[in-house]
N, C-alpha and C positions, 0 to 999 in steps of 0.2 A: 550593286553589282558593278564591277569594273568593266569598262568597254575598251580597254587598252588594245591598240592595234600594234602588232609587232611586225616589223619589216626587216628584211635582210638584203643588204647590198653585196653581191658577190664580187670578189676581186681576183684578177689573174695572179697577183702576188700579194702576200700579206703586207700591208702598210698601215701606218697610223695617219689619219687625216690631220692636216693643218687647220685647226679650228678657227684661227683668225681669218684664214683665206676663205673658209666655208661661210663664216659670218659676213664677210665682205661680199661674197657671191649672192647670199640671200638678200642683202640690201640692194644689190644691183638688179637682181631678177624680180624682186617683189617689193618695190618701194612703198606700195600700199600697206604693207605689213607694219610699217613704222607708225601708221596712224591708229593702229588698234592697240590701245593700252600701253603705248610706249612710255618709258620713263626717261626723263632727261633727254628726250629727243632721239633715243637710240633703242630700236626695238630688238636688236640682236646684241646681247652682251656675252662676252666669253671670259670666263674666269681662268686664270693661269693654271696650267696643269690639271684641267678639269675636262671630262668628256661631255659637259653640258653646255648647251646654248640656250640663252633666254630670249624668247621671241614674244614680245609684248608681255602678257601676264603668264605665259607658259614656259616650262622648261622641257627641252628635248634632249634625250640622252643618245649619244653615239658611242657605242662600245666596239672596239676593234678586237677581232678574234682571229688568231693566226692558224686557222683550221678550216677544212671544208665543212659545208653543211651536210646533214644526213641525206643519203640518197632517197629520192622519191620519184621512181619511174613514171608514175601516173601524172605527176605535176609536169614533168618535162615532155611527156607525150602530148598532153593537152596544149602546152605552149608551142610545140613544134607545128601544130596545125596552121598557125599564122606566122610563126617565126622558125624557119627551117634550121637555123643555126642553134636552136635552144639547147639541144642535147650536147652539142660540142662545147658550148659555153659552160654548161654544168660540169662536164667532164674535166675541163682544164682549170677551173678556179681552184685557188689554193688558200684563200682566206675570205673573210666576210666581215661586214659591219652590221651591228644590230641597232636599229633606229626605232625609238618610241617616244611618244609624248608622256611625260610623267604625271601622275595624279590619278586618284580614284574617280570613277563615274564620269569619265570624259565623254562628252557628246561625240558620237562617231564621226559625223561629217566634219565639224571643225578640226577634230584630231587628225582625220585623214588629209584634209587640206594642208595642215601645218607639217605633218610628216612628209607629204609629197613635196612640199617646197624645200624642206631640208635635204631630202634625198636628191632632188634636182641639183641643189648647190654642191652636194658631195660629188656627184658625177661631173659637174662642170669644173671641179678643181682636182679631180683624181682620174687620170687616164687609165688607171688599173681597173676601174669599174667595168664589169662585163654584163651584169644582169641584176634584176631586182626580183625578189620573191615577196609578194605582198600578203601578209597575214597567213602565210603557209598555203595559200589557195591559188594564187595567180602569179605566173612568171612572165616577165617581159624583158626585152633587151634594154641595155643602158641607153642606147641611142634613142629609142622610143620614149623612154622616161625623160631624157634630157629635153626632148621636144615638148612632150605633153605636160610636163610638170610646170611649164611656164603658165599654164591655165589653172594652177592650184586654187586660186581664189576667184575664178570666173563665176558669174552668177548662173543660176538655173536657166536653161538646161545644159549649159556648156561645161559642166564638170569634166575632168579627165577620167571619166568613169571606167573606161576600158582598162585603165591601170589597176583598178580595184575589183572589178567584177568580170568574170569570164562568162561568155554566152556560148553554150555548146549545143550545136544542132544534132538531131538524131532522126532516124526514120521510125515511124510507128506503123501499126497494122493498117491504119486508115489514111496515112499521109506522112507528114513531117512534123517535127517539133523542135523545141529548144529549151534548155534548162540553164539557169544561172548557177554560178559558183562564186561565193564571196559576198553576195548581197546580205546574207544572214548576219554579218557583222554590223550592218547598219539597221536592218529591219527585222532581225530574228526569224527570217524566213527566206526561202528561195522562190523563184518563179519557174514553173513548168507549164509550157504553152504548146498545145497540139492543134493542128489544123489540117484540113484536107482541101482548103480553098486557096490559101495564100501561097505566093512564091516564097522561096527561102529568104531572099533579101528583104521582102516586106515583113516576113515573120521576125527576122532579126531586128529590124527597125522598131517593130512594135514592142518586142521584149526589152530592147534598149531604152525605149521611151518609158515603159513601166518601171524599169530599174531606176531611171533618173528621178522619177517621182518619189519612189520609196527612199532613195538616197536623201532626198530633200525633207521628206516628212517623217521618216523612221517608222516605227511600228504603228 
């Protein structure tokens, strides 16, 4: 089964990225990547006129699309709970980039780390970036992605997991709860946690901790 994670970088205006600049940004932001399967001392290789970047032993595709992504009101409503400008960013974008690690049966966490690093480099070199939609489930601002993607290869439990997994609180008949969205890409399941004893911040921390464990261990 393929575990490919497909992510979309929304653009205020349709532009094609300068892949040489993106590769340079990856090297600057993640020098540790060059030690993982690098060939000839260069972990990021860019072929002329190709939308592919080689990072170590992996190829990452970056495809430029001069069109808006399909509307998803639920996605942007969820995003706006922590990012008030989410719906405005979605409304104004006019193009997007599709980013994905190539290959069948990719392990989810390594693929997520690499995809996140490449997206961070795209944002660092393209001021047109306004938002990122992760695997169709989670939308975040380009500014947050630029900051948190610097931790793409951080060890457990310091993954930039809030870029990949949403934690949505709710009220239940007996108290409060929270459910994840996006975790199933890593562990083939989501978390639903209800309590009548914990405060909301403590609940969110517990669910976040469980999600980090499952990100690391998978199913």
